[in-house]
C-alpha positions in Angstrom: 15.0 0.3 10.1 14.2 -2.2 12.8 16.6 -5.0 13.5 17.1 -8.0 15.8 14.6 -8.4 18.7 13.0 -5.1 17.9 12.2 -6.3 14.4 10.4 -9.3 15.8 8.5 -7.1 18.3 7.6 -4.8 15.4 6.2 -7.6 13.3 4.4 -9.1 16.3 2.8 -5.7 17.1 1.6 -5.3 13.5 0.2 -8.8 13.4 -1.7 -8.1 16.6 -3.2 -5.0 15.1 -4.0 -6.8 11.8 -5.8 -9.5 13.9 -8.2 -6.8 15.2 -9.2 -5.6 11.7 -11.8 -7.1 9.4 -11.2 -7.9 5.8 -12.3 -4.8 3.8 -13.6 -4.2 0.4 -11.2 -2.4 -1.9 -12.7 -0.4 -4.7 -10.7 1.0 -7.6 -11.7 3.4 -10.3 -9.5 4.9 -13.0 -5.9 5.0 -14.0 -3.5 7.8 -12.7 0.2 8.6 -12.9 2.7 10.0 -10.5 5.6 12.3 -11.4 6.1 12.8 -15.1 4.3 9.5 -15.9 7.2 7.5 -14.4 4.6 5.6 -12.3 1.3 4.5 -13.9 -1.2 3.3 -11.3 -4.8 2.2 -10.8 -6.4 4.6 -8.3 -7.9 2.9 -5.2 -10.7 4.8 -3.6 -9.9 5.9 0.0 -12.9 4.4 1.8 -13.5 4.7 5.6 -12.6 1.1 6.2 -9.3 1.3 4.2 -8.3 4.5 5.9 -9.1 2.9 9.3 -6.9 -0.1 8.4 -4.0 2.2 7.3 -4.3 4.4 10.3 -4.2 1.5 12.8 -1.1 -0.1 11.2 0.7 3.3 10.7 0.0 4.3 14.4 1.6 1.0 15.5 4.5 1.3 13.2 5.3 4.8 14.5 6.3 3.2 17.9 9.2 1.4 16.1 10.2 3.5 13.0 11.5 7.0 12.5 9.5 9.1 10.1 10.7 8.9 6.5 10.9 11.6 3.9 7.5 10.3 2.7 5.8 10.7 6.1 4.5 14.2 5.2 2.8 12.9 2.0 -0.9 12.1 2.1 -2.0 8.5 1.9 -2.8 7.8 -1.7 -3.8 4.1 -2.1 -3.0 2.8 -5.6 -2.0 -0.3 -7.5 1.2 0.2 -9.4 1.0 -1.1 -13.0 4.4 0.3 -14.1 7.3 2.0 -12.2 10.4 3.9 -13.0 9.5 4.5 -16.6 11.5 6.8 -18.9 9.4 9.8 -20.1 8.8 8.3 -23.6 7.7 5.0 -22.0 5.4 6.7 -19.6 3.8 8.7 -22.4 3.2 5.5 -24.4 1.8 3.6 -21.5 -0.5 6.5 -20.5 -1.8 6.8 -24.1 -2.6 3.1 -24.2 -4.3 3.0 -20.8 -5.9 6.4 -20.1 -9.2 5.7 -21.8 -9.5 2.1 -20.6 -12.0 1.1 -17.9 -10.4 0.3 -14.6 -13.4 -0.1 -12.3 -13.8 -2.9 -9.9 -13.9 -4.3 -6.4 -12.1 -7.0 -4.5 -11.9 -8.2 -0.9 -8.6 -7.4 1.0 -7.8 -10.3 3.3 -4.1 -9.5 3.9 -1.8 -6.6 4.1 1.7 -7.0 2.7 4.5 -5.2 4.5 7.1 -4.1 2.0 10.7 -3.0 2.7 12.9 -0.7 0.7 16.6 -0.5 1.7 17.1 3.0 0.2 15.2 5.4 -2.0 15.0 4.0 -5.5 15.9 0.5 -4.5 13.5 -2.4 -5.3 10.8 -3.2 -2.8 10.9 -6.6 -1.2 8.2 -8.5 0.8 8.9 -8.3 4.5 5.7 -9.9 5.9 2.1 -10.8 5.2 -0.3 -9.7 7.8 -3.5 -11.7 7.4 -6.8 -10.1 8.3 -9.0 -12.7 10.1 -12.4 -13.7 8.9 -15.0 -12.1 11.2 -18.0 -14.2 12.2 -21.4 -12.7 11.9 -22.4 -13.5 15.5 
């Protein structure tokens, strides 16, 4: 939790880092689940450019934030389709989606910083960190 002037400094530091990054191509392939199918997600491939972006932002954030219970987990980029499902709901969603094609690419031009007040609470948008267009010169 970062509050007051430190919160503004935190966001400023992250925006400064984001400004040094280039938009990156995001590739996704396949549908996965976490837990007992409580979370159904599209798997995002961990490319070198995506890992570099995440590392730069995480390194800057560590100057301001205490490690969370999730800090020991590996970075698994994904796009959440459904969250906090009951077991029967997760099974139904998984059956409907597991054989569908989820393959594609898009250009990431901003990183959204999300905040959760406590474990299990809804996530809310804290800030948008725009990645600048890089010139080819």
